[in-house]
N, C-alpha and C positions, 0 to 999 in steps of 0.2 A: 686432343683435346688437352689442356695443361692446367691445374689448378693456379696458376700464376697467371692467366690468361682474367682473370677477374681482378685483379690488382693492376694489372695493365691498364684497362680498359678504365678503372675510376680513376687511374691516376691522368691519364689521357683527358677524360671528358670534364672531370671535376675537381683539376687541381689545386683550385681555392675553396673548396668548399672544406666543412668541417667533417674530418673522418671517423676521430675517436674521441668519447670522452668519459673520462674517466677522473671520479672524485673532481678536484678543480683544474684539471690536467687537457687542453686539447690539441688535438693534431690533426692536421689538413692532409689531403690526400698528396699531395706533393712533398710534406715531409714522412710521409708514411714510405711512398715512392722512393724518398732516397736512403729511408733507415733498411730498409728489407736486403738492399743488395748487401748492404756492410753486414748486417745480422748473420748474411746466409753467408759471407766469407770469413766472420768471425767465428762462426759453428765449424766450419769446415777448416781452417786454420787451428782446431783443436786436435785435429789428426781423425776426425771424421769421413769415411769416404761412401761416396755414391751408393744408395741402399743402406745403410747402417739405420739402424733401428735410433728414434730419440724419444724418451718419454717425456713426457710432462706432468707435473703434480703441482696443481695450483688453482685456485680461484679463479673468477673470472676477472678479466681488465685490459686493458689497451695496449698493454704488452703480449697477452695470450693472442689479441687478433693477429698481431704482427708474426708471432711465431708459427701460425699457420701458413704464413705465406714465406717465411726466410727458410722454414724447413724444406717447402716445396721446392724453393730457388735454388739450393743446395742440392736438391735429388735424394734429399734424408726423407725416411719414413717415419711419419709421427705416429707417438702410441700416446694418445690420453690417458693417463690414471683418473681410476673416479676417488673424487677427493671425499666421499662417505665411504670408503671401504675401510675394513682394517689393515693393517701395513701386513700382514702374512698372506693376506688376498693379494695386494700389488705386489708383493714380493714374488708372488706366485706370477704374476704377468710381466713384468720384467724379466725374469728365467726363460718364459715361455716364447717371449719375443727377442730374447739375446740382445735386448738392450744395451747399445756400446755409451751410452752419456742418458744424464737426467737433465731435465730443468723443472728449477724448484721455486716457490715464491716464500714471502714471509712468512704464511700461515704453516708451512710443510717443512721448512727449512731444518725444524726442530726433529722430523723424521728419519731425515737422509743419513746420519749412522745405524740406524735399525734395517732402512733398507739397503745400503750398499753391504751390510752386514748379511744380507740374504742372498744378494747378487753383486757382486764389486763392479764397479765401473770405475773408469780412470779419470772422469769428468763430471764435474757438477755445476751447473749453470745456475745462477742465481738471477730472478728475473724481479726480484719485488723491491720495495724504494727504500727498506732500510738497508744499511751496508752488508755487503756480503760476509758472509762468515769463513772463516779461513779454511783456503783451499778450494773454496768454490770461486767461479769466473763470474764477473759482473755482469749483469745485461749491457747495460750503459757502454761498459769498458769495451765489448764486443764490438760495439757500433761505432765508437768513438776511434778506434785502433787501426780499423782494418780499411783497405781499400774497396770499394763496392765490386762484386766478381758478377760476372756474365750469368744470365738466367740458364742454368743448366738442371730445369726441372725437368720432371720425367712427361711421359704423354700419353693419352689413351688408357691401354689396361694396363700401364705399370702399377706398381701397387705405388699408394700414396699413403695412406692412413692404416693403422691396426687400431681397431676398436674394440673391447673388450665386453663383452655380454655374458651374463649369467650362464650356466648350462644344465642338463637333466642329467650329466654324469657327477656333479657335484663338483667340476672345476669349470672356471670362466673358458668361453672358447673367444679367440681372437677373429675379428670379423675386417677381412681383407676389404680395404675400397680401393678403387681406381682413381686416376684424374678422371675419367670419362664419367664415372660413377659420380662425381662429385658435381662435376662440370651440368651433367643430364640434371642433377637434382635440384641444381641452383636456378636454370633455365624453367622448368618444371615448378620450381618456388614461385617465380617471380611471374609467369603466368598465370599460374592456379590463385597465388594468393595477395597480388598485387601489389608487391614490392616494385617501389619507383626510385629515382636519384632523392625524391622529395621524401623520401621515408625517415623518419626518426626513431628508433628502434630500441628498444629496452632489452640487455639481453639479462635475465632473471635465472633461467635454465641453465646449469653447469655448462661449460663449452668442451667439456670431456665427453659430452653427450651428445647422441645426433641432434633431439632437440634444441641444443645450442649452437652445435657446432656448423648445421647444414643453413640455419638461416643465417649466420654470421658470412659464411662463403656466399650465400643468395646477395644476402646486400650490399657486401662489396661488387657482385658484377655489377648490381644496378645501380652501385655508386652514393649509397644515401647513409645516413650516419649513424654510428654504433653508439650507445650510451652502455655505460657496461658498471652494474650491482655487481660485488663482491660474489652474491649470493643472495637468493631471495630473503627479503625481510619484508614483510607489509608498510612499516614506515617508509624504510627507505624507499619502497616502488612508490609509497604515495608523493613524494619528497622530489623525486627525479621525475616524475611526471609532470609535475607542478612548475617546476623550475626549469625544464628542458622542452617544455610542450612538446613531448613525446605524443607521435601519434600511431605507431603499432606495438603491440605488447603481445607475448606469448605466455601462457600460463597453463598448469595443469589444474584440474577441477578442485583439489585442496588448495592449492594458492587461492584460486578465485573465492572461496567460501571462507579461508581465513581474512580477506580483504572487507568482503561483505560484513563480516561479524566484528570486525576492528573497531576498538572505541573509539579511533580515531577516523574514521571513514567520513564522516561528515565535514570534516574539519579542512580536505582538501580538493582544491580544483583539478579535477581528471574528467573536465570536457575535451580536451584536445585530442583525446585519444578515438581514432578513425576505427581501427580494426583491431580484435583480439581474436589471434587462434587460439586453440583450446585441445587440447586432446594428451596423451599417455594414457587414459583411463578415461571409461564411458563417464560423462555428464549427468550426475542427479538430475532431474527436470526441476525439483524443487530450487535446487541452487541454479540453475540458467533461469528461471523463471526470476527469481529474485535480482540475478544481474541484469537481464533485459529491463526491469523497473526502476532499479536505481541506478543505473549507467545507461542512461537514453540516447547520449551522443555514441554508444561502441556498439558496433557491427561484429556478430561473433560467428565464427568460421570453425569449424569444427575438423581436426586433420589427424587422418590415421596414417600409420606407417610403423618401419620399424627399424634398426640398427644394420640388419643386413640388406635392406631396401634405398640405405642412406635417407633414409626416414620417410617424409611426404610420398604416399601412393593412391590415398585416397581423402577426400574431402568434400564437405558438407557447408556449400555455400548460405550466406544469411539468410536469402530470399525463402530458402527452404527450412528456415526454422517457424513461418508461419502458414495458416490457411491462408489460401487469397489466390489471385490470376495465375500462380505456379503450383495450384492445386491445394494438397491436402500438407499442414504440415508433415517434414520427415524429422524432427527432432531426436525420434528415437534411431535414426539411423547413422552408423560411422559417415557417409557418405557415399559418392559414386568415382569410380576411377578418375586421378588427374591426367594431367596430359604427359603423351610419352608412354606409358603406363597399360600394359593389360591386367585386366584382374577377373578371377572366374573362381567359381565354388565348385571343388572336386571332392570325388568319391575317395576310398582310401588307395585304387588303381589310380589317381589323377585323371578319371572320366570327367566331362564336366557336368554337372549336374540339372535336373529342369529348374527353371526359376521357380522360388517358394520352397525349395527341397534343400533343408541343413545339410553341411559340408563345411571341408575347409577353404578357407582363403590361400588361392593360390597368386602369385605376380610374377610377372614376365617385362622385362626393358632393360634398358641401359643402366639402370639405376643399382640392378642387382648385383649384389657383390662379388667377387672374383672368388671366395669361397673361405674356410676357417682356417686360419695358418696354422699348418701339420697336422690338419684334420681332413684327410682325405674322405675316408667314410664317414664322417659326420658332414661334407659337405654332398657327397653324393645323394646322402638320404635327405637333406634339407632341399637340392636344388635338381629337380628331376627333368628331364627333356626340356631344360631351360626354363623351367617354373620354380621359383621360390615357393616351396610351401611353409608357411606362417606360422601354422599350429594354431591358427583360431578358427574357431567355430561360426560358421554364419551361414543366412542365406539371401539370396538375391530377388529384387521384386522384378515385375515387369520391364522398370525403367531404369534399370540399372542400381537401383540404392543397393547398399551392403546395411544388412541389421548382424551386429556379433550376438552371438547368444552363448559360448561356452569357451573351452580354451580344449584344444586336443592337447598341448604339453600340461604337464605337471606345473604349473605355474599360476603365479599371485601376482598380481599389480596392487599397490600399496602405494598412494600417496605419488602416482605415475612412475614408481619403480618397477621392474620387472625383478621378481625373487625366485628363483627354482627352487621348490620342494626339497630336491634332491641336497641340495646346496646346504638346507637349514638340518635336514635331518641329519646329514654327516658329521656336522656339529652337534647335536644333541646326541648321537652316537658314542662321540668321541668323549663322554662320560661314562668313568666307569661302573657307574650302577646303573646305567639304563642296558636295560635287555633289548625293548623293541621300540620303536617309534615310528609315527606316520605324523607329516604335518599337511596339512590344509587350510586354504583360504576361507575366511568366514566373514558376512557384510559387517562393514563396520561404516558408519554414520559421517566420520571425519575422514577417514584414508580411504573410502571406496571397499578396501579389503584391509582385513587384518590376519597376519600370521596367528597359526594354532596348532601347536603341538599334544599329539594325544602319543602319552608315554608308558610304557609298562618297566617295571624294574626289576632287578638282579632278586632271588629269593634274600631275604635278610635284610636286605639295603632299604633306605628311606633315604628321600631328597624332597626340598620343597621346591614351588613352581622357580620362587627367586630364584633359587641355586643354580636349577637350571637355566634363567635367562641370562644371569650374570657369566657364566660358564662358558655359553653362545657370544657374549660379547667379547670374549678372547679370540675370539676365533674366526667371525663374520663382522662384516658391519652390523649398528647397530639398528637399522630401517630391517634388518631381515629375520633378527633376532624375532622368537616368538613372543607375543603381546599376552598371551594365555596358554597355560599349559593344563591337559587333563589327565589326568592319570587313570590308567582300567589294569584291570588285572589280566586281561586278553584283546587283543584287535582282535577284530571281524575279518575271516581268511577264506580265500577261495576255494575251490576243489582241487585248484592246483599250488596253495600254500601262498597266494598272493594276498596281500592286505587289500581288502575292497575298501577304498577309499571314499566311494561313493554311500556306500551306509555310512560314515562318519560324516561326511558332507551335507548329506540329504535334511536331519532336523534342521540345520542352520538354515538352509535356502528354501524349505518347502513352502514359504508363503512369497516366495519369490517369483518375477516371471523370467528369468533368466538364469542362469549359474555364475554369472560375472557382475560385479559390479563396475 
């Protein structure tokens, strides 16, 4: 299995069809097929060697789609950086992955100086549409000046990409994904979520994220059309759907809620959309009900997965959203195991639990990661006897439907983004006036969950809520920062001296059916 198989098939079977649309620029699969071997040669011509890590910090674009395949063609390991992280967080990822070069676009070219100060690299490639800044290599120049090189892609279990995700230790972990991981996930996506060569798909989720990258690779294998939005914006999404007659979209629930409540919602023709996958956090039923009512041509499919499983592992098809010939509505369920993936609910020892008994979701299959980059102990903890332990608490009914009820990991999901409490606590603790801190997730109507910090101060010190939030913004991404800070004289401690977060959380969740939103 090679990632470049996706591109080879699209070029062979769909060479005249539109491959990518970005703003007013369109490229066919034949054009992409000619450009990628030249771009790969250009990257190798910089002195990069097989297996070198190549970082990218950029918004979504047609060039980003090409980069996935140019990097693989040159047998480079792509390291997508999170566009929402602070510079310090991305510097950590660059250092940790020992990246040899960096690709940026117009939006992130101004950060290059700070990134190189934190982790020096000999080469920076600019793949935006503005002129490349001094010292950077222009993306188009790489393609124009290079002769096409043969496909030297890795295969099977060779490392293809490192995707950084938050960590319970306070530092991001690099998830190592192989060619086989990506190809298996792509075939699964096509079979489960109905991608075809007639799919016109809108990329609104960031391509640095598996919710963006996984459908990009699967859609290429299917030979469909990529319509790239730089990032999610309700009006941009409305305009793209209407202009390009998009028939497939993916949104996190907060995006759908923003669109439904936007003042211009009724001004656009959105009827071309056939399928909408939603996921990354549970969908409030009120939002789903409104979406079904206001978007009658759309079929909604829930997807559940994680970076460590190359995204999709569980899905809830449209037909199970309703009572009818397929039985009672399962709208509260995450879904059932998708193709090629084994899923079970286990106890702390990894033993499968009886149906209806809450435990932890465990996943096995060709999509499960190789492990965490340079973290063998964390890998051994997560993958046991071939099963990836997800950290999500759930139960399974007699028909294989999985219902998520809690999180085993100390993690918050806000607006579809994973936030590990330890990362936020480390940032809060870095303030010299803070004595103790505990970070919890609390219900939030707009974002699903919001970050709340409970703080005790050192004797004689004073601090405001805004001062703590502003301090955190210098260390971590804005979406991870506390939305609320509560000051206490002391935090509740167990007999062993550990902070009892359940005591802090319970008042906020007492009227809820589950402990996550």
